[in-house]
LUMNU-815544 format. One line per field, with one value per atom (N, C-alpha, C, O): residue number from 1; residue in three letters; atom name; x, y, z. Coordinates in pm, 1 decimal. Each point is the difference from the previous one (the first is absolute). Layout:
BEGIN
seq	NUM | ...
type	ALA | ...
atom	CA | ...
u	X | ...
v	Y | ...
w	Z | ...
This chain:
BEGIN
seq	1 | 1 | 1 | 1 | 2 | 2 | 2 | 2 | 3 | 3 | 3 | 3 | 4 | 4 | 4 | 4 | 5 | 5 | 5 | 5 | 6 | 6 | 6 | 6 | 7 | 7 | 7 | 7 | 8 | 8 | 8 | 8 | 9 | 9 | 9 | 9 | 10 | 10 | 10 | 10 | 11 | 11 | 11 | 11 | 12 | 12 | 12 | 12 | 13 | 13 | 13 | 13 | 14 | 14 | 14 | 14 | 15 | 15 | 15 | 15 | 16 | 16 | 16 | 16 | 17 | 17 | 17 | 17 | 18 | 18 | 18 | 18 | 19 | 19 | 19 | 19 | 20 | 20 | 20 | 20 | 21 | 21 | 21 | 21 | 22 | 22 | 22 | 22 | 23 | 23 | 23 | 23 | 24 | 24 | 24 | 24 | 25 | 25 | 25 | 25 | 26 | 26 | 26 | 26 | 27 | 27 | 27 | 27 | 28 | 28 | 28 | 28 | 29 | 29 | 29 | 29 | 30 | 30 | 30 | 30 | 31 | 31 | 31 | 31 | 32 | 32 | 32 | 32 | 33 | 33 | 33 | 33 | 34 | 34 | 34 | 34 | 35 | 35 | 35 | 35 | 36 | 36 | 36 | 36 | 37 | 37 | 37 | 37 | 38 | 38 | 38 | 38 | 39 | 39 | 39 | 39 | 40 | 40 | 40 | 40 | 41 | 41 | 41 | 41 | 42 | 42 | 42 | 42 | 43 | 43 | 43 | 43 | 44 | 44 | 44 | 44 | 45 | 45 | 45 | 45 | 46 | 46 | 46 | 46 | 47 | 47 | 47 | 47 | 48 | 48 | 48 | 48 | 49 | 49 | 49 | 49 | 50 | 50 | 50 | 50 | 51 | 51 | 51 | 51 | 52 | 52 | 52 | 52 | 53 | 53 | 53 | 53 | 54 | 54 | 54 | 54 | 55 | 55 | 55 | 55 | 56 | 56 | 56 | 56 | 57 | 57 | 57 | 57 | 58 | 58 | 58 | 58 | 59 | 59 | 59 | 59 | 60 | 60 | 60 | 60 | 61 | 61 | 61 | 61 | 62 | 62 | 62 | 62 | 63 | 63 | 63 | 63 | 64 | 64 | 64 | 64 | 65 | 65 | 65 | 65 | 66 | 66 | 66 | 66 | 67 | 67 | 67 | 67 | 68 | 68 | 68 | 68 | 69 | 69 | 69 | 69 | 70 | 70 | 70 | 70 | 71 | 71 | 71 | 71 | 72 | 72 | 72 | 72 | 73 | 73 | 73 | 73 | 74 | 74 | 74 | 74 | 75 | 75 | 75 | 75 | 76 | 76 | 76 | 76 | 77 | 77 | 77 | 77 | 78 | 78 | 78 | 78 | 79 | 79 | 79 | 79 | 80 | 80 | 80 | 80 | 81 | 81 | 81 | 81 | 82 | 82 | 82 | 82
type	MET | MET | MET | MET | LEU | LEU | LEU | LEU | THR | THR | THR | THR | ILE | ILE | ILE | ILE | THR | THR | THR | THR | ILE | ILE | ILE | ILE | GLN | GLN | GLN | GLN | VAL | VAL | VAL | VAL | ASN | ASN | ASN | ASN | ALA | ALA | ALA | ALA | PRO | PRO | PRO | PRO | SER | SER | SER | SER | GLY | GLY | GLY | GLY | GLN | GLN | GLN | GLN | ALA | ALA | ALA | ALA | ILE | ILE | ILE | ILE | GLY | GLY | GLY | GLY | ILE | ILE | ILE | ILE | LYS | LYS | LYS | LYS | GLU | GLU | GLU | GLU | ASP | ASP | ASP | ASP | ILE | ILE | ILE | ILE | ALA | ALA | ALA | ALA | ALA | ALA | ALA | ALA | TYR | TYR | TYR | TYR | LEU | LEU | LEU | LEU | GLU | GLU | GLU | GLU | LYS | LYS | LYS | LYS | PHE | PHE | PHE | PHE | GLY | GLY | GLY | GLY | ASP | ASP | ASP | ASP | ALA | ALA | ALA | ALA | SER | SER | SER | SER | VAL | VAL | VAL | VAL | VAL | VAL | VAL | VAL | SER | SER | SER | SER | ILE | ILE | ILE | ILE | VAL | VAL | VAL | VAL | GLU | GLU | GLU | GLU | LYS | LYS | LYS | LYS | LEU | LEU | LEU | LEU | PRO | PRO | PRO | PRO | GLU | GLU | GLU | GLU | GLN | GLN | GLN | GLN | LEU | LEU | LEU | LEU | ARG | ARG | ARG | ARG | MET | MET | MET | MET | ASP | ASP | ASP | ASP | GLY | GLY | GLY | GLY | PRO | PRO | PRO | PRO | PRO | PRO | PRO | PRO | GLN | GLN | GLN | GLN | ARG | ARG | ARG | ARG | GLY | GLY | GLY | GLY | ALA | ALA | ALA | ALA | GLY | GLY | GLY | GLY | PRO | PRO | PRO | PRO | ALA | ALA | ALA | ALA | GLU | GLU | GLU | GLU | ARG | ARG | ARG | ARG | THR | THR | THR | THR | ARG | ARG | ARG | ARG | GLN | GLN | GLN | GLN | ALA | ALA | ALA | ALA | VAL | VAL | VAL | VAL | TYR | TYR | TYR | TYR | ALA | ALA | ALA | ALA | THR | THR | THR | THR | GLY | GLY | GLY | GLY | ASN | ASN | ASN | ASN | LYS | LYS | LYS | LYS | TRP | TRP | TRP | TRP | ALA | ALA | ALA | ALA | ILE | ILE | ILE | ILE | GLU | GLU | GLU | GLU | ASN | ASN | ASN | ASN | PHE | PHE | PHE | PHE | GLU | GLU | GLU | GLU | ALA | ALA | ALA | ALA | THR | THR | THR | THR | HIS | HIS | HIS | HIS | GLY | GLY | GLY | GLY
atom	N | CA | C | O | N | CA | C | O | N | CA | C | O | N | CA | C | O | N | CA | C | O | N | CA | C | O | N | CA | C | O | N | CA | C | O | N | CA | C | O | N | CA | C | O | N | CA | C | O | N | CA | C | O | N | CA | C | O | N | CA | C | O | N | CA | C | O | N | CA | C | O | N | CA | C | O | N | CA | C | O | N | CA | C | O | N | CA | C | O | N | CA | C | O | N | CA | C | O | N | CA | C | O | N | CA | C | O | N | CA | C | O | N | CA | C | O | N | CA | C | O | N | CA | C | O | N | CA | C | O | N | CA | C | O | N | CA | C | O | N | CA | C | O | N | CA | C | O | N | CA | C | O | N | CA | C | O | N | CA | C | O | N | CA | C | O | N | CA | C | O | N | CA | C | O | N | CA | C | O | N | CA | C | O | N | CA | C | O | N | CA | C | O | N | CA | C | O | N | CA | C | O | N | CA | C | O | N | CA | C | O | N | CA | C | O | N | CA | C | O | N | CA | C | O | N | CA | C | O | N | CA | C | O | N | CA | C | O | N | CA | C | O | N | CA | C | O | N | CA | C | O | N | CA | C | O | N | CA | C | O | N | CA | C | O | N | CA | C | O | N | CA | C | O | N | CA | C | O | N | CA | C | O | N | CA | C | O | N | CA | C | O | N | CA | C | O | N | CA | C | O | N | CA | C | O | N | CA | C | O | N | CA | C | O | N | CA | C | O | N | CA | C | O | N | CA | C | O | N | CA | C | O | N | CA | C | O | N | CA | C | O | N | CA | C | O | N | CA | C | O | N | CA | C | O | N | CA | C | O | N | CA | C | O | N | CA | C | O
u	3794.3 | -92.1 | -100.2 | 38.1 | -163.6 | -109.3 | -73.5 | -39.7 | 21.3 | -75.4 | -130.0 | 0.0 | -111.1 | -132.7 | -67.4 | 0.4 | -58.1 | -76.7 | -146.3 | -34.7 | -50.6 | -142.2 | -81.6 | 28.0 | -129.4 | -94.7 | -133.7 | -45.9 | -16.5 | -129.0 | -97.8 | 26.9 | -139.7 | -104.0 | -92.9 | -95.7 | 123.6 | -76.0 | -36.2 | 62.5 | -163.5 | -36.7 | 117.3 | 82.0 | -74.6 | 108.9 | -9.7 | -108.9 | 224.7 | 6.0 | 20.6 | 8.9 | -1.0 | 15.3 | 144.8 | 27.3 | 65.1 | 138.2 | 66.0 | 64.6 | -79.6 | 68.1 | -53.4 | 78.3 | -209.0 | -58.9 | 41.2 | 32.9 | -34.8 | 39.6 | 147.5 | 37.8 | 46.5 | 143.6 | 23.2 | 77.8 | -145.6 | 17.4 | -45.9 | 67.1 | -180.8 | -50.6 | 96.0 | 28.4 | 21.1 | 91.8 | 131.7 | 52.8 | 0.6 | 126.1 | -15.2 | 89.2 | -201.3 | -23.1 | -7.7 | 53.1 | -118.0 | -10.6 | 137.8 | 32.5 | 47.7 | 131.0 | 101.2 | 98.2 | -119.9 | 92.3 | 14.9 | 105.2 | -207.3 | 11.3 | 98.9 | 39.7 | 0.2 | 97.0 | 141.7 | 94.6 | -78.6 | 131.2 | -13.3 | -109.9 | 223.1 | -2.2 | -54.9 | 46.6 | -144.6 | -61.6 | -4.3 | -24.2 | 47.4 | -12.0 | -62.3 | 21.6 | -98.1 | -61.5 | 100.2 | 43.5 | -7.5 | 99.2 | -65.9 | 51.1 | -163.0 | -68.9 | -145.8 | -37.7 | -42.3 | -141.7 | -31.1 | 38.3 | -107.1 | -44.1 | -150.7 | -51.2 | -19.0 | -145.9 | -41.3 | 25.8 | -89.7 | -48.0 | -140.8 | -92.7 | 78.9 | -128.6 | -83.4 | 54.3 | -186.5 | -84.8 | 21.1 | 19.6 | -23.9 | 18.2 | -134.2 | -103.5 | 106.9 | -121.6 | -0.7 | 101.1 | -215.3 | -14.8 | 8.8 | -65.6 | 146.7 | 15.8 | -82.9 | 2.0 | -74.9 | -83.2 | 55.0 | -60.1 | 173.3 | 50.4 | 107.4 | 65.0 | -43.6 | 98.4 | 81.5 | -24.3 | 120.8 | 82.6 | 88.5 | 27.4 | 16.9 | 88.3 | 129.7 | 44.8 | 14.2 | 125.0 | 111.1 | 7.8 | 76.5 | 115.1 | 126.6 | 1.8 | 102.1 | 128.3 | 34.3 | 117.7 | -217.4 | 29.4 | 48.0 | -69.6 | 188.2 | 55.5 | -60.3 | -80.3 | 117.8 | -54.4 | 23.4 | -88.9 | 207.2 | 28.9 | -89.9 | -49.1 | 27.6 | -84.8 | -145.4 | -69.0 | 21.9 | -138.1 | -18.1 | -103.9 | 205.0 | -7.2 | -1.5 | -77.6 | 163.5 | 2.4 | -136.0 | -49.7 | -9.9 | -131.1 | -105.1 | -83.9 | 88.6 | -97.2 | 17.3 | -98.6 | 223.0 | 26.1 | -48.2 | -66.0 | 98.3 | -42.9 | -152.0 | -58.7 | -5.0 | -145.5 | -72.2 | -113.0 | 177.2 | -64.3 | -8.4 | -89.8 | 183.1 | 3.8 | 51.6 | -1.0 | 45.9 | 48.3 | 142.3 | 93.5 | -77.6 | 130.3 | 106.5 | 114.4 | -152.2 | 96.7 | 46.6 | 119.4 | -212.0 | 36.3 | 89.7 | 94.8 | -124.9 | 81.0 | 141.0 | 98.0 | -87.7 | 131.9 | 77.5 | 119.7 | -188.5 | 64.8 | 47.8 | 110.5 | -193.4 | 38.4 | 122.0 | 94.7 | -97.2 | 112.5 | 128.6 | 108.6 | -122.2 | 117.8 | 61.2 | 121.7 | -205.7 | 50.7 | 30.8 | 73.4 | -128.1 | 21.2 | 71.0 | 19.0 | 20.3 | 78.3 | -53.8 | 57.8
v	11939.4 | -111.3 | 38.9 | 49.7 | -71.8 | 28.9 | -129.8 | -70.2 | 37.5 | -119.4 | 44.9 | 80.7 | -132.9 | 37.5 | -123.6 | -106.1 | 119.4 | -108.5 | 41.3 | 108.3 | -193.9 | 31.4 | -110.5 | -118.3 | 156.7 | -96.7 | 24.6 | 113.9 | -220.8 | 10.1 | -93.3 | -119.3 | 173.0 | -81.9 | -45.5 | 69.6 | -185.5 | -52.8 | -145.2 | -64.8 | 13.3 | -141.2 | -91.7 | 31.5 | -145.6 | -93.7 | -50.0 | -12.1 | -16.6 | -45.1 | 113.1 | -25.0 | 148.6 | 115.6 | 47.9 | 97.7 | -164.4 | 49.2 | 18.1 | 102.0 | -198.3 | 8.0 | 116.7 | 74.9 | -58.4 | 110.0 | 135.4 | 90.9 | -77.5 | 126.4 | 27.2 | 112.8 | -216.9 | 14.2 | 49.5 | 92.7 | -154.8 | 37.9 | 143.2 | 74.4 | -34.6 | 136.0 | 104.2 | 101.2 | -126.9 | 95.2 | 6.6 | 108.8 | -224.5 | -1.9 | 73.7 | 75.2 | -95.9 | 68.4 | 151.3 | 76.3 | -33.4 | 142.8 | 59.9 | 108.3 | -178.2 | 52.2 | 0.8 | 74.0 | -154.6 | -4.4 | 136.7 | 28.9 | 55.5 | 130.8 | 92.1 | 102.5 | -137.9 | 79.2 | -54.3 | 63.0 | -177.7 | -62.3 | -150.3 | -52.8 | -15.1 | -145.4 | -35.9 | 51.5 | -138.9 | -43.0 | -151.4 | -64.5 | 8.7 | -144.6 | -29.2 | 72.9 | -179.0 | -42.5 | -90.4 | -100.8 | 136.9 | -75.6 | -114.9 | -112.0 | 138.3 | -107.9 | 36.5 | 117.2 | -220.0 | 15.9 | -95.1 | -116.9 | 166.8 | -83.4 | 14.9 | 111.1 | -221.7 | 2.7 | -64.9 | -118.3 | 195.8 | -54.7 | -52.4 | 76.2 | -206.3 | -63.6 | -0.2 | -1.4 | 2.8 | -6.5 | -132.5 | -104.3 | 110.4 | -121.2 | -69.4 | 64.7 | -195.9 | -78.6 | -65.4 | -54.2 | 59.9 | -61.3 | -150.9 | -59.9 | -1.1 | -145.5 | -61.4 | 47.1 | -152.7 | -67.2 | -137.9 | -70.3 | 30.3 | -135.1 | -11.0 | -104.3 | 204.4 | -9.6 | 126.8 | 98.4 | -101.3 | 119.1 | 27.4 | -90.4 | 214.8 | 32.7 | -79.2 | -38.3 | 14.6 | -74.9 | 80.3 | 122.1 | -192.4 | 63.4 | -46.8 | -106.6 | 185.4 | -41.7 | 55.6 | 6.2 | 34.5 | 56.1 | 143.4 | 82.2 | -53.0 | 134.0 | 95.0 | -42.0 | 169.6 | 99.3 | -34.7 | 19.5 | -70.5 | -33.7 | -113.3 | 2.9 | -102.3 | -113.2 | 43.7 | -42.8 | 127.8 | 49.3 | 82.6 | -8.6 | 88.8 | 79.3 | -91.1 | 21.8 | -124.6 | -95.3 | -67.7 | -14.2 | -27.2 | -64.6 | 94.6 | -40.7 | 167.1 | 97.9 | 24.6 | 10.0 | -0.2 | 22.9 | -118.8 | 18.4 | -140.4 | -118.8 | -16.0 | -52.1 | 96.1 | -12.3 | 85.5 | -31.0 | 138.5 | 84.6 | -69.7 | 28.8 | -120.9 | -66.4 | 91.3 | -38.0 | 157.4 | 98.9 | -37.1 | 9.9 | -52.5 | -46.6 | 108.5 | -28.0 | 153.8 | 108.9 | 20.5 | 17.9 | -20.3 | 21.2 | -112.4 | 24.3 | -147.7 | -114.4 | 11.7 | -21.6 | 55.9 | 16.7 | 112.5 | -12.9 | 123.6 | 113.6 | -38.4 | 36.6 | -110.4 | -42.6 | -90.8 | 17.9 | -116.1 | -93.4 | 72.5 | -33.0 | 131.9 | 73.7 | 84.8 | 17.4 | 35.0 | 88.7 | -71.2 | 53.3 | -172.9 | -71.2 | -133.7 | -74.4 | 44.0 | -118.0 | -124.0 | -106.8
w	13413.3 | 17.4 | 107.4 | 105.9 | -132.4 | 92.4 | 28.2 | -93.0 | 220.1 | 38.6 | 63.0 | 93.0 | -143.5 | 48.2 | 57.5 | -62.5 | 181.1 | 61.1 | -0.4 | 47.3 | -100.5 | -13.8 | 65.3 | -19.5 | 97.4 | 54.0 | -68.3 | -8.7 | -39.5 | -67.5 | 69.7 | 14.3 | 29.0 | 61.8 | -111.6 | -34.1 | -22.1 | -113.7 | 28.1 | 84.0 | -154.1 | 18.7 | -33.2 | -86.2 | 155.5 | -27.2 | -143.4 | -56.1 | -1.9 | -138.1 | -99.1 | -120.2 | 167.3 | -88.2 | -10.6 | -69.8 | 137.4 | 9.3 | -136.0 | -23.7 | -65.3 | -129.5 | -82.4 | -58.7 | 53.5 | -76.3 | 54.1 | -76.2 | 207.8 | 62.5 | -26.3 | -31.6 | 44.6 | -26.4 | -142.2 | -22.2 | -73.7 | -140.3 | -25.2 | -71.5 | 129.2 | -19.0 | 57.5 | -63.9 | 184.9 | 62.9 | -76.7 | -22.9 | -17.2 | -74.9 | -132.8 | -39.3 | -30.5 | -127.7 | 20.7 | -80.6 | 186.9 | 28.6 | 29.5 | -48.7 | 127.6 | 39.5 | -114.2 | 6.1 | -110.1 | -114.5 | -66.0 | -57.1 | 63.6 | -65.5 | 71.4 | -55.4 | 177.4 | 74.5 | -13.6 | 47.2 | -110.5 | -16.3 | 14.0 | 16.6 | -23.5 | 15.1 | 137.5 | 101.6 | -99.0 | 125.8 | 3.2 | -102.0 | 218.0 | 16.0 | 135.8 | 96.8 | -91.4 | 124.5 | 70.7 | -55.6 | 176.8 | 75.6 | 75.1 | -1.3 | 66.1 | 71.3 | 22.3 | 0.5 | 17.8 | 30.9 | 114.5 | -3.3 | 103.2 | 111.2 | 9.3 | 13.2 | -20.1 | 8.1 | 131.1 | 22.3 | 64.1 | 126.9 | -23.8 | -27.4 | 38.2 | -24.2 | 127.0 | 110.5 | -126.2 | 119.2 | 72.9 | -62.2 | 193.2 | 79.0 | 17.7 | 16.4 | -19.9 | 14.4 | 137.7 | 44.6 | 21.4 | 130.8 | -12.9 | -85.2 | 169.9 | -3.2 | 111.3 | 113.7 | -147.5 | 98.5 | 36.2 | 81.2 | -139.7 | 18.8 | 107.2 | 8.8 | 71.4 | 106.2 | 12.9 | -69.9 | 159.6 | 20.7 | -121.3 | -78.9 | 64.3 | -112.7 | 7.4 | 108.1 | -223.0 | -5.8 | 65.7 | -14.0 | 84.7 | 63.7 | -70.5 | -61.6 | 70.6 | -52.2 | -137.2 | -35.7 | -42.2 | -132.0 | 19.0 | 59.5 | -110.2 | 13.5 | -102.5 | -83.3 | 88.4 | -92.0 | -147.1 | -82.9 | 50.2 | -140.2 | -47.8 | -112.8 | 197.8 | -38.1 | -13.8 | -92.5 | 183.8 | -10.1 | -127.2 | -65.4 | 30.4 | -122.6 | -121.7 | -93.1 | 93.2 | -111.3 | -15.5 | -111.7 | 221.8 | -5.5 | -57.0 | -80.4 | 122.2 | -49.3 | -149.5 | -73.1 | 27.5 | -142.6 | -82.5 | -102.3 | 145.8 | -73.8 | 3.7 | -94.8 | 202.5 | 11.0 | -103.7 | -37.8 | -8.6 | -100.6 | -134.8 | -79.1 | 51.8 | -130.0 | -110.5 | -117.1 | 153.0 | -95.3 | -42.7 | 79.4 | -204.4 | -48.0 | 9.2 | 35.7 | -68.2 | 6.2 | 143.6 | 24.4 | 70.5 | 140.2 | 50.4 | 74.6 | -115.7 | 41.7 | -56.9 | 71.2 | -200.3 | -61.9 | 67.1 | 25.7 | 2.6 | 64.9 | 140.0 | 39.9 | 34.9 | 134.2 | -5.4 | 76.5 | -167.5 | -11.6 | -41.0 | 47.6 | -136.1 | -46.6 | 111.4 | 5.2 | 83.4 | 104.3 | 130.8 | 83.2 | -63.6 | 126.7 | -18.3 | 96.3 | -220.2 | -31.5 | 55.4 | -20.1
């Protein structure tokens, strides 16, 4: 078993297409599956007050995943973080 970690500097919203292209390419070397995808979205400057406090890393990640509106990402997050 070989595990490969790849970072791609691409515009936001491209994660699914990139995942599919890489998975299709790797299939010629044997069975390949995508274990996880993390998309770091650009941060937006807030003008309405100080940043929220109290939200832990898991909650911030959940908020970021839901903010994308990407059904696959939401399902994947729920499946892996219960």
